[in-house]
C-alpha positions in Angstrom: 15.1 -14.2 26.1 13.6 -16.6 23.3 10.7 -15.8 21.8 9.2 -18.1 19.0 7.8 -16.2 15.8 6.3 -17.6 12.1 7.1 -13.8 10.7 9.5 -13.7 8.2 10.5 -10.0 8.8 10.6 -10.6 12.8 13.2 -13.0 11.3 17.1 -13.2 11.2 18.4 -14.4 7.5 20.3 -17.6 9.0 16.9 -18.5 11.1 15.0 -18.1 7.5 17.1 -19.7 5.7 17.0 -23.4 7.9 13.7 -23.5 7.2 13.0 -24.3 3.9 11.9 -27.5 4.5 9.0 -25.9 6.1 5.8 -24.2 4.4 6.6 -20.5 3.4 3.0 -18.4 3.5 2.4 -15.1 1.3 -0.7 -13.3 2.6 -2.1 -10.3 -0.1 -4.9 -7.9 0.4 -5.5 -4.6 -1.1 -5.9 -1.1 0.3 -9.2 0.8 0.1 -12.3 1.5 2.1 -14.2 -1.0 3.7 -17.6 1.3 4.9 -17.5 3.7 7.5 -16.5 1.0 10.4 -14.1 -0.8 9.4 -10.2 0.5 7.9 -9.1 0.3 4.6 -6.6 -2.3 5.8 -9.1 -5.0 6.3 -8.3 -7.5 3.4 -5.0 -6.9 4.0 -5.0 -7.5 7.8 -7.2 -10.6 7.8 -5.3 -12.5 5.7 -2.0 -12.0 7.5 -3.8 -12.9 10.6 -5.3 -16.4 9.1 -1.4 -16.8 7.6 0.0 -16.5 10.6 -3.0 -18.8 12.4 -1.9 -21.2 9.9 1.6 -21.0 10.3 1.5 -21.9 13.8 -0.5 -25.1 13.3 1.9 -25.6 10.3 5.0 -24.5 12.0 5.6 -22.8 8.6 6.6 -19.0 8.1 4.8 -15.7 7.0 6.5 -13.8 4.8 5.5 -9.6 4.5 1.8 -9.5 3.7 1.5 -7.8 0.3 -0.7 -5.0 1.3 -2.1 -3.3 -1.9 -3.9 -5.2 -4.9 -6.3 -4.9 -8.2 -8.9 -2.7 -8.7 -12.8 -3.8 -7.0 -15.4 -4.6 -9.7 -17.3 -0.9 -9.6 -20.4 -2.9 -8.7 -18.9 -4.5 -5.6 -16.1 -2.4 -3.8 -16.4 1.0 -5.7 -12.7 0.8 -6.6 -12.0 4.8 -6.8 -15.0 6.4 -6.4 -13.6 6.8 -2.1 -10.8 8.2 -1.2 -7.8 6.4 0.4 -8.3 3.0 -2.1 -5.2 2.6 -4.1 -5.4 0.6 -6.3 -3.3 -2.0 -8.9 -3.0 -2.2 -12.4 -3.4 -6.0 -13.4 0.1 -6.3 -14.9 1.6 -5.0 -11.3 0.0 -7.4 -9.4 0.9 -9.9 -11.7 4.6 -9.1 -11.6 4.3 -8.1 -8.0 3.4 -11.4 -7.4 6.4 -13.2 -10.2 8.9 -11.5 -8.4 8.3 -12.7 -4.9 7.3 -16.2 -5.3 10.6 -16.0 -7.9 12.8 -15.6 -4.8 11.3 -17.5 -2.4 11.4 -20.4 -4.7 15.1 -19.7 -5.7 15.8 -19.9 -1.7 14.7 -23.1 -1.6 11.2 -23.2 -0.4 9.4 -25.9 -2.5 6.1 -25.5 0.2 4.2 -22.7 -1.1 0.5 -21.2 0.0 -0.6 -18.0 -1.1 -3.5 -16.8 0.9 -5.8 -13.9 -0.3 -8.2 -11.4 1.2 -8.8 -9.3 -1.7 -11.5 -11.1 -4.4 -10.6 -9.0 -7.5 -6.9 -10.0 -7.2 -7.1 -13.7 -7.3 -6.7 -13.9 -11.8 -3.1 -12.4 -11.5 -2.0 -14.0 -8.7 -3.1 -17.2 -10.4 -1.3 -16.0 -13.9 1.9 -14.8 -11.2 1.8 -18.4 -10.3 1.8 -20.2 -13.4 4.4 -18.6 -15.0 6.6 -19.1 -12.1 5.2 -22.6 -12.3 6.9 -23.0 -15.8 9.7 -20.9 -15.2 11.1 -23.2 -12.5 10.0 -26.2 -14.1 7.4 -27.4 -11.4 10.0 -26.6 -8.1 7.6 -25.8 -5.8 4.1 -26.6 -5.2 1.7 -23.8 -4.8 -1.7 -23.4 -3.4 -3.5 -20.3 -3.9 -7.2 -20.1 -2.1 -9.0 -17.1 -0.6 -9.5 -17.0 3.1 -13.3 -17.7 2.5 -13.2 -20.9 0.0 -12.6 -23.6 2.4 -15.2 -22.7 4.5 -17.3 -26.1 5.1 -21.3 -25.5 4.8 -21.8 -26.1 8.4 -19.1 -23.4 9.1 -20.9 -20.8 7.1 -24.0 -22.0 8.7 -23.5 -21.2 11.8 -21.7 -17.6 11.5 -25.2 -16.8 9.6 -26.9 -18.1 12.5 -29.7 -16.3 12.7 -28.9 -14.1 10.2 -29.2 -13.5 6.6 -26.7 -15.0 4.3 -26.5 -12.1 1.1 -24.1 -13.7 -0.3 -20.1 -13.8 -1.3 -20.2 -10.7 -4.2 -21.8 -8.5 -1.4 -20.2 -10.0 2.5 -18.1 -6.3 1.6 -17.7 -4.9 5.1 -20.7 -7.4 6.2 -21.0 -9.5 8.9 -17.8 -12.0 7.7 -15.2 -9.1 7.6 -16.4 -7.1 10.3 -17.0 -10.5 13.3 -12.8 -11.6 11.6 -12.2 -7.8 12.8 -13.7 -8.5 15.9 -11.6 -11.0 16.7 -8.3 -10.2 15.3 -8.4 -6.4 15.7 -11.5 -5.1 17.9 -10.0 -1.5 18.9 -9.8 -1.4 14.9 -13.7 -1.6 14.5 -16.3 1.4 14.7 -20.0 -1.0 15.5 -20.9 3.2 16.4 -20.3 4.1 13.3 -21.7 1.3 11.0 -24.3 2.2 8.7 -26.5 0.5 6.3 -29.5 2.2 4.7 -30.9 -0.7 1.4 -29.8 -4.4 0.4 -27.7 -3.5 -2.9 -28.8 -5.5 -5.6 -25.7 -7.1 -7.2 -25.9 -6.4 -11.4 -25.1 -9.5 -13.6 -22.8 -6.8 -15.5 -19.8 -4.7 -15.4 -20.0 -1.1 -16.6 -17.3 1.1 -17.1 -17.5 4.6 -16.0 -18.0 4.3 -12.6 -20.5 6.5 -11.7 -21.2 8.1 -8.7 -24.4 6.5 -6.7 -23.0 2.8 -8.3 -22.2 2.5 -4.5 -24.4 3.5 -1.4 -22.0 7.0 -0.4 -20.8 5.1 2.8 -19.4 2.1 1.2 -21.1 -0.7 2.4 -23.4 -3.5 0.6 -24.7 -5.7 2.6 -25.7 -5.2 7.0 -23.1 -6.0 9.7 -25.2 -5.8 12.1 -25.2 -9.2 14.3 -21.2 -9.4 13.9 -19.5 -11.0 16.2 -15.9 -11.5 17.6 -17.4 -15.2 18.6 -17.9 -15.3 14.7 -15.1 -14.1 13.3 -13.2 -16.7 15.9 -15.7 -19.8 13.6 -14.4 -18.5 10.7 -10.7 -18.1 11.4 -10.4 -21.9 13.1 -13.1 -22.5 9.9 -10.6 -21.8 7.2 -7.0 -22.9 9.2 -8.7 -26.2 9.8 -9.3 -26.7 6.5 -6.6 -25.3 5.3 -4.4 -27.5 7.2 -5.9 -30.9 5.5 -5.3 -29.3 2.5 -1.5 -28.5 3.0 -1.5 -31.8 4.9 -1.9 -33.3 1.4 -0.6 -31.5 -1.4 2.4 -31.3 1.0 2.8 -34.3 2.9 2.9 -31.9 6.1 3.6 -32.2 9.5 3.2 -30.3 12.8 
């Protein structure tokens, strides 16, 4: 029986080597608290699932997900205030992404997407991409995006129909991430444990050291009430649809 897979880790090396003309997608996330109703792997899981959907649309290849990321801002994800949050230093993220991209370019891939699911990763991912591009003489075209960046205003409006959109800064373990997990892996979502006590007002600055109480003790920043698999489907399809257009423009790809 022949099974179609877009996952690099399920391919033999000859199968992988035969796909250098196709886009390759590197998902990157984090391992950190996502309140009490979502697993700590949310950022990585969402980036991976969206990457798999994109690979299916492009006939691309998904690389193994990078599951650790840079520290959350103290007044957003809470960073070291919660057990299980595993943070990397910025230079580690740069080196990790740099080395992976360098190897994939050396293997002959020239159409690369980096799909990020953890906001704080982005500056370090961009630095890695810039370094690799300089070192390789621009052999590869590399597109980097957070999964939420391609969403059109129309899609965001539909996702939050009947709900208040708190802004992306507070969408940590809230409507979008919870809905995406309900869409992709509902067995990992525990809505009966969802806690929401107060609206968090984002501060216009960052302060160290991190102090107990900077983030609500349950880990959430906004209300996840109203999350649904249907909203998650709208987000996923909206992201993938726009990313297909972006890849067509940047890579000249056709299915």
